[in-house]
N, C-alpha and C positions, 0 to 999 in steps of 0.2 A: 632555667628561666621558663615561666609559664607563658604559653602563647594564647592570645585572645583571638577569638574568631567572631566575626560579626554574626548576629542572629537576625532572623526575620520575625515578623509578627507572630508566627506560629512557634517560635522558639528554636527552629532548626537552623543550624549554621548554613552559611552560604555554600560551604564545601559539601555538606551533607545533601543539600538540595541539588547541587551539581552532579553528585554521584547518583542520586535517585533519578534525575532527568536523563543521565547517560544510560542507566539501566532500562528505563522506560523506553528510550529511543531504540535501544538494541532489541527489546521485546517487540516493538512495533515493526522494526525491520524484518524480524523473523516472521511475524504474522503477515506482513505484506508480501514477503517472498512466497509463503505458503499459498496465500490467496492468488497470487499471480500464476503459480504453478497449476492450481486447481482450475482457474479460468482458462489457462492454456490448453489443458486437457479437454475441457468442455468445447473450446474453440476447434480443436483438431477433430473431435467427433462430429461437431456440427458441419464442418467443412466436408468431411467424408460423406455424411448423409446428403449434403447438398450435391456433391459430385455424383453420387450413386442413386439419386432420386429417380424413381420409376416414372413419375409424371410431373407436370408443372406445379400442381398443387403442393406436392411434397417438397419440391425444390423451393417453392416460395416460403413454406414454413421453415425449412432449414436455413434459408437466407435470413429470415427474421431472427432466428436463434443466433446465427453468426453475427449479425448486426448488434444484437443485444449484448452478447458476450464482449464484443469489441468496445461497446459503450461502458460496460462494467469495468473493463480493464482500464479505460481512460479515467473513470471515476476513482478507482483505487489508486491510480498514479497521482491524481490531483489531491486526494486525501493525504497520501504519503508526503507530497511536497508541502502541504499546509501544516503537517504535524512535525516536520523536521525542525530542528533547532536552527534559528536564523544563521548562526555561524557555520552550520554544516552545509548550507546551500551556497553553491558557487555562483558568482555573478554570471549572467547570461551574455554579457557584452564581450 
């Protein structure tokens, strides 16, 4: 017996699109993991510079870097949440 699958406007079956979306989602997770690791390293170095700063001007610059890296981490987290499949996001309540 031949199975029929629904197709989309582009001709891809719904199943094929689901597989592609799953693969894309996995690729994004890997990229976000790498980005988060890289930002974590930058944050650790900035905090070290902040703690060991010789004067207030250097400490202020290091604090600005710490703040910027924390903002970048938040932005990456927000992008990750917006790109996840809706069914993969657990309800917050």
